[in-house]
KEMIPA-689012 format. One record per residue (C-alpha): x, z, y. Coordinates in Angstrom, 3 decimals. Example, Ala and Ser with C-alpha at 12.3 -4.5 7.8 and 13.67 -1.06 7.14 Angstrom:
<xx = 12.300 | zz = 7.800 | yy = -4.500>
<xx = 13.670 | zz = 7.140 | yy = -1.060>
END
This chain:
<xx = 244.297 | zz = -6.543 | yy = -22.364>
<xx = 242.880 | zz = -5.923 | yy = -18.754>
<xx = 243.470 | zz = -8.603 | yy = -15.981>
<xx = 242.436 | zz = -7.707 | yy = -12.642>
<xx = 241.443 | zz = -10.821 | yy = -10.656>
<xx = 240.588 | zz = -11.008 | yy = -6.981>
<xx = 237.298 | zz = -12.966 | yy = -6.199>
<xx = 235.792 | zz = -13.497 | yy = -2.451>
<xx = 232.542 | zz = -11.628 | yy = -1.646>
<xx = 230.257 | zz = -11.939 | yy = 1.362>
<xx = 229.017 | zz = -8.597 | yy = 2.569>
<xx = 226.269 | zz = -7.642 | yy = 5.220>
<xx = 226.607 | zz = -10.271 | yy = 8.111>
<xx = 226.990 | zz = -7.029 | yy = 10.445>
<xx = 229.689 | zz = -5.968 | yy = 8.163>
<xx = 233.248 | zz = -5.213 | yy = 9.873>
<xx = 234.537 | zz = -7.613 | yy = 7.574>
<xx = 231.947 | zz = -9.563 | yy = 6.049>
<xx = 234.134 | zz = -12.034 | yy = 4.191>
<xx = 236.334 | zz = -9.908 | yy = 1.884>
<xx = 237.463 | zz = -10.089 | yy = -1.693>
<xx = 236.506 | zz = -7.826 | yy = -4.480>
<xx = 238.259 | zz = -7.214 | yy = -7.835>
<xx = 236.910 | zz = -8.672 | yy = -11.280>
<xx = 238.192 | zz = -6.814 | yy = -14.261>
<xx = 238.669 | zz = -8.985 | yy = -17.661>
<xx = 239.008 | zz = -6.974 | yy = -20.788>
<xx = 240.357 | zz = -9.300 | yy = -23.567>
<xx = 240.816 | zz = -8.017 | yy = -26.833>
<xx = 241.447 | zz = -10.980 | yy = -29.423>
<xx = 237.977 | zz = -12.895 | yy = -29.405>
<xx = 236.084 | zz = -10.786 | yy = -27.210>
<xx = 236.229 | zz = -11.123 | yy = -23.778>
<xx = 234.280 | zz = -8.753 | yy = -21.296>
<xx = 233.920 | zz = -9.065 | yy = -17.336>
<xx = 233.327 | zz = -6.121 | yy = -15.125>
<xx = 232.683 | zz = -5.820 | yy = -11.652>
<xx = 231.179 | zz = -3.415 | yy = -9.235>
<xx = 228.997 | zz = -5.696 | yy = -7.170>
<xx = 226.668 | zz = -8.689 | yy = -8.161>
<xx = 228.403 | zz = -11.986 | yy = -6.677>
<xx = 227.340 | zz = -15.732 | yy = -6.642>
<xx = 230.550 | zz = -16.451 | yy = -8.107>
<xx = 229.668 | zz = -14.954 | yy = -11.496>
<xx = 225.889 | zz = -16.056 | yy = -11.133>
<xx = 227.049 | zz = -19.820 | yy = -10.304>
<xx = 229.754 | zz = -19.457 | yy = -13.426>
<xx = 227.130 | zz = -18.874 | yy = -15.994>
<xx = 224.607 | zz = -21.230 | yy = -14.246>
<xx = 227.278 | zz = -24.357 | yy = -14.505>
<xx = 228.653 | zz = -23.410 | yy = -18.141>
<xx = 224.905 | zz = -23.672 | yy = -19.316>
<xx = 224.273 | zz = -26.822 | yy = -17.429>
<xx = 227.160 | zz = -28.656 | yy = -19.119>
<xx = 226.288 | zz = -27.110 | yy = -22.710>
<xx = 229.607 | zz = -26.507 | yy = -23.247>
<xx = 231.057 | zz = -23.220 | yy = -24.831>
<xx = 234.746 | zz = -22.025 | yy = -24.480>
<xx = 237.264 | zz = -23.022 | yy = -26.886>
<xx = 238.532 | zz = -18.996 | yy = -27.251>
<xx = 238.827 | zz = -16.055 | yy = -25.159>
<xx = 241.790 | zz = -17.463 | yy = -23.201>
<xx = 240.094 | zz = -20.574 | yy = -22.055>
<xx = 237.379 | zz = -18.342 | yy = -20.610>
<xx = 240.207 | zz = -16.558 | yy = -18.445>
<xx = 241.487 | zz = -19.412 | yy = -17.273>
<xx = 237.851 | zz = -20.689 | yy = -16.250>
<xx = 237.431 | zz = -17.971 | yy = -14.174>
<xx = 240.540 | zz = -18.099 | yy = -12.580>
<xx = 239.764 | zz = -21.693 | yy = -11.766>
<xx = 236.176 | zz = -20.678 | yy = -10.483>
<xx = 237.618 | zz = -18.159 | yy = -8.255>
<xx = 239.553 | zz = -20.813 | yy = -6.708>
<xx = 236.743 | zz = -22.891 | yy = -6.113>
<xx = 235.011 | zz = -19.914 | yy = -4.702>
<xx = 237.484 | zz = -19.241 | yy = -2.067>
<xx = 237.367 | zz = -22.875 | yy = -0.857>
<xx = 233.652 | zz = -22.525 | yy = -0.390>
<xx = 234.061 | zz = -19.530 | yy = 1.496>
<xx = 237.036 | zz = -20.586 | yy = 3.703>
<xx = 234.556 | zz = -23.626 | yy = 4.598>
<xx = 232.070 | zz = -21.433 | yy = 5.697>
<xx = 234.446 | zz = -19.252 | yy = 7.991>
<xx = 235.806 | zz = -22.366 | yy = 9.393>
<xx = 232.157 | zz = -23.152 | yy = 10.583>
<xx = 231.834 | zz = -19.915 | yy = 12.025>
<xx = 235.178 | zz = -20.213 | yy = 13.862>
<xx = 233.856 | zz = -23.395 | yy = 15.287>
<xx = 230.673 | zz = -21.633 | yy = 16.403>
<xx = 232.491 | zz = -18.740 | yy = 17.922>
<xx = 234.829 | zz = -21.305 | yy = 19.792>
<xx = 231.803 | zz = -23.496 | yy = 21.179>
<xx = 230.186 | zz = -20.230 | yy = 22.477>
<xx = 233.456 | zz = -18.906 | yy = 24.033>
<xx = 234.065 | zz = -22.288 | yy = 25.958>
<xx = 230.429 | zz = -21.782 | yy = 27.626>
<xx = 231.476 | zz = -17.991 | yy = 28.450>
<xx = 233.623 | zz = -15.485 | yy = 27.073>
<xx = 231.744 | zz = -12.872 | yy = 25.330>
<xx = 232.981 | zz = -9.774 | yy = 23.865>
<xx = 230.615 | zz = -10.198 | yy = 20.428>
<xx = 232.429 | zz = -13.757 | yy = 20.018>
<xx = 235.652 | zz = -12.247 | yy = 20.302>
<xx = 234.693 | zz = -9.472 | yy = 17.906>
<xx = 233.719 | zz = -11.898 | yy = 15.567>
<xx = 237.151 | zz = -13.727 | yy = 15.580>
<xx = 238.755 | zz = -10.897 | yy = 15.002>
<xx = 236.732 | zz = -10.084 | yy = 11.877>
<xx = 237.286 | zz = -13.497 | yy = 10.573>
<xx = 240.663 | zz = -13.006 | yy = 11.057>
<xx = 240.691 | zz = -9.585 | yy = 8.988>
<xx = 238.665 | zz = -11.769 | yy = 6.464>
<xx = 241.714 | zz = -14.180 | yy = 6.214>
<xx = 244.049 | zz = -11.863 | yy = 5.696>
<xx = 242.403 | zz = -10.419 | yy = 2.819>
<xx = 242.039 | zz = -13.774 | yy = 1.488>
<xx = 245.609 | zz = -15.026 | yy = 1.699>
<xx = 246.624 | zz = -11.727 | yy = -0.039>
<xx = 244.186 | zz = -11.672 | yy = -3.068>
<xx = 245.464 | zz = -15.503 | yy = -3.361>
<xx = 248.952 | zz = -14.528 | yy = -3.560>
<xx = 248.154 | zz = -11.782 | yy = -5.976>
<xx = 246.098 | zz = -14.207 | yy = -8.150>
<xx = 249.057 | zz = -16.720 | yy = -8.305>
<xx = 251.612 | zz = -13.974 | yy = -9.482>
<xx = 249.018 | zz = -12.965 | yy = -12.249>
<xx = 248.265 | zz = -16.603 | yy = -13.312>
<xx = 252.360 | zz = -17.167 | yy = -13.419>
<xx = 252.579 | zz = -13.984 | yy = -15.701>
<xx = 249.549 | zz = -14.714 | yy = -18.008>
<xx = 250.971 | zz = -18.342 | yy = -18.806>
<xx = 253.635 | zz = -16.335 | yy = -20.869>
<xx = 251.742 | zz = -13.480 | yy = -22.137>
<xx = 248.509 | zz = -15.443 | yy = -23.642>
<xx = 248.847 | zz = -17.892 | yy = -26.429>
<xx = 248.173 | zz = -21.029 | yy = -24.481>
<xx = 247.393 | zz = -24.418 | yy = -26.167>
<xx = 247.431 | zz = -27.847 | yy = -24.866>
<xx = 244.152 | zz = -27.719 | yy = -23.205>
<xx = 244.950 | zz = -24.571 | yy = -21.883>
<xx = 247.931 | zz = -26.055 | yy = -20.315>
<xx = 245.970 | zz = -28.646 | yy = -18.650>
<xx = 243.282 | zz = -26.052 | yy = -17.350>
<xx = 246.163 | zz = -24.061 | yy = -15.725>
<xx = 247.633 | zz = -26.962 | yy = -14.012>
<xx = 244.108 | zz = -27.439 | yy = -12.312>
<xx = 244.027 | zz = -23.679 | yy = -11.466>
<xx = 247.374 | zz = -24.040 | yy = -9.893>
<xx = 246.393 | zz = -26.858 | yy = -7.759>
<xx = 242.949 | zz = -25.176 | yy = -6.821>
<xx = 245.123 | zz = -22.101 | yy = -5.784>
<xx = 247.816 | zz = -24.102 | yy = -3.818>
<xx = 244.995 | zz = -25.505 | yy = -1.842>
<xx = 243.093 | zz = -22.362 | yy = -1.093>
<xx = 246.303 | zz = -20.720 | yy = -0.033>
<xx = 247.266 | zz = -23.488 | yy = 1.987>
<xx = 243.833 | zz = -23.891 | yy = 3.792>
<xx = 243.967 | zz = -20.199 | yy = 4.171>
<xx = 247.069 | zz = -20.363 | yy = 6.138>
<xx = 245.681 | zz = -23.010 | yy = 8.390>
<xx = 242.894 | zz = -21.360 | yy = 9.111>
<xx = 244.911 | zz = -18.428 | yy = 10.020>
<xx = 247.166 | zz = -20.336 | yy = 12.319>
<xx = 244.225 | zz = -21.722 | yy = 13.931>
<xx = 242.694 | zz = -18.414 | yy = 14.409>
<xx = 245.695 | zz = -16.803 | yy = 16.034>
<xx = 246.222 | zz = -19.815 | yy = 18.434>
<xx = 242.580 | zz = -19.519 | yy = 19.276>
<xx = 242.863 | zz = -15.820 | yy = 19.894>
<xx = 245.905 | zz = -16.022 | yy = 21.976>
<xx = 244.470 | zz = -18.896 | yy = 24.183>
<xx = 241.326 | zz = -17.000 | yy = 24.986>
<xx = 243.802 | zz = -13.713 | yy = 25.698>
<xx = 245.867 | zz = -15.927 | yy = 28.030>
<xx = 242.110 | zz = -17.141 | yy = 29.456>
<xx = 241.120 | zz = -13.537 | yy = 29.967>
<xx = 244.539 | zz = -12.415 | yy = 31.456>
<xx = 244.069 | zz = -15.470 | yy = 33.970>
<xx = 240.489 | zz = -14.406 | yy = 34.845>
<xx = 241.708 | zz = -11.126 | yy = 35.491>
<xx = 244.319 | zz = -12.179 | yy = 37.675>
<xx = 242.258 | zz = -14.285 | yy = 39.916>
<xx = 239.579 | zz = -11.687 | yy = 40.407>
<xx = 242.408 | zz = -9.194 | yy = 41.351>
<xx = 243.568 | zz = -11.698 | yy = 43.868>
<xx = 240.583 | zz = -12.337 | yy = 45.191>
<xx = 239.928 | zz = -8.492 | yy = 45.635>
<xx = 243.328 | zz = -8.021 | yy = 47.318>
<xx = 242.945 | zz = -10.994 | yy = 49.667>
<xx = 239.157 | zz = -9.475 | yy = 50.634>
<xx = 240.918 | zz = -6.064 | yy = 51.028>
<xx = 243.604 | zz = -7.467 | yy = 53.519>
<xx = 241.058 | zz = -9.127 | yy = 55.556>
<xx = 239.106 | zz = -6.286 | yy = 56.129>
<xx = 241.953 | zz = -4.129 | yy = 56.795>
<xx = 242.856 | zz = -6.176 | yy = 60.281>
<xx = 239.499 | zz = -5.588 | yy = 61.939>
<xx = 239.678 | zz = -1.830 | yy = 60.816>
<xx = 243.293 | zz = -1.466 | yy = 61.947>
<xx = 242.157 | zz = -3.035 | yy = 65.485>
<xx = 239.384 | zz = -0.673 | yy = 65.844>
<xx = 241.468 | zz = 2.085 | yy = 64.827>
<xx = 243.895 | zz = 1.625 | yy = 67.480>
<xx = 241.338 | zz = 1.201 | yy = 70.274>
<xx = 239.387 | zz = 3.726 | yy = 69.251>
<xx = 242.199 | zz = 6.598 | yy = 69.473>
<xx = 241.547 | zz = 9.233 | yy = 71.868>
<xx = 244.469 | zz = 8.203 | yy = 74.041>
<xx = 244.754 | zz = 6.507 | yy = 77.551>
<xx = 245.297 | zz = 2.686 | yy = 77.134>
<xx = 244.021 | zz = 0.992 | yy = 80.351>
<xx = 240.838 | zz = -0.197 | yy = 78.601>
<xx = 238.796 | zz = 2.681 | yy = 78.804>
<xx = 236.410 | zz = 1.890 | yy = 81.912>
<xx = 237.002 | zz = -1.925 | yy = 81.546>
<xx = 233.375 | zz = -3.568 | yy = 80.434>
<xx = 235.371 | zz = -6.240 | yy = 78.650>
<xx = 237.159 | zz = -3.669 | yy = 76.415>
<xx = 234.534 | zz = -3.784 | yy = 73.876>
<xx = 233.994 | zz = -7.658 | yy = 73.631>
<xx = 237.549 | zz = -8.034 | yy = 73.667>
<xx = 238.036 | zz = -5.711 | yy = 70.574>
<xx = 235.294 | zz = -7.473 | yy = 68.793>
<xx = 236.388 | zz = -11.016 | yy = 69.521>
<xx = 239.960 | zz = -10.184 | yy = 68.292>
<xx = 238.893 | zz = -8.797 | yy = 65.310>
<xx = 236.650 | zz = -12.021 | yy = 64.191>
<xx = 239.889 | zz = -14.121 | yy = 65.315>
<xx = 242.233 | zz = -12.087 | yy = 63.251>
<xx = 239.622 | zz = -12.014 | yy = 60.185>
<xx = 238.967 | zz = -15.799 | yy = 60.232>
<xx = 242.961 | zz = -16.429 | yy = 60.661>
<xx = 243.454 | zz = -14.598 | yy = 57.745>
<xx = 240.426 | zz = -15.928 | yy = 55.566>
<xx = 241.490 | zz = -19.680 | yy = 56.777>
<xx = 245.053 | zz = -18.675 | yy = 55.347>
<xx = 243.844 | zz = -17.275 | yy = 51.922>
<xx = 241.319 | zz = -20.291 | yy = 51.685>
<xx = 244.196 | zz = -22.587 | yy = 52.198>
<xx = 246.318 | zz = -20.656 | yy = 49.392>
<xx = 243.297 | zz = -21.035 | yy = 47.175>
<xx = 243.340 | zz = -17.180 | yy = 46.776>
<xx = 239.862 | zz = -16.880 | yy = 47.738>
END
């Protein structure tokens, strides 16, 4: 029998999705159990080390399979705790200054949570089928119950972090939109303020008879009028908190 178990795996920090899942192949044939994985994972190293420290072997190959399921569930919870720390760190940085790097980091963590929830659900489906296909004794039944509890906790934790991350991304998206609207409002207000002096200067600068060509006070009048109109609109926009 070939069993494909999805386990958590951490790639390089600069990877597109540093937290992801990889397949662990379990080849089961009577009393022989062989595990195959294309990557060196901390989970398998910790699993072997933990069993050696306990100095307790496995009752049979079925016991080994379900203990691998239990170990994968525990490691999902460990990786989820690391993801939670990364989310909080990015949120603290974004509270100080909204930076593209932190937003991209949150997006990558969002992808990782998607991989996690998909793999955990797949493992749950696989576990429910193995309970009926493998010879399960009383000890294995207790172990399966522990695995089910850990998997449920990992799935619920992943869902919680996914909801938190979705809410966080939506909140910062709204903040960015509000900041953009504020900048556009300020730029529009400045453009309107500068438009009126330009309009006044254009009107009096036309090559037409307006009665002020020979008046010495024409130029000061245009300047004063431009300043008054500009100041009036500036005061109005400041009162409306548009600038």
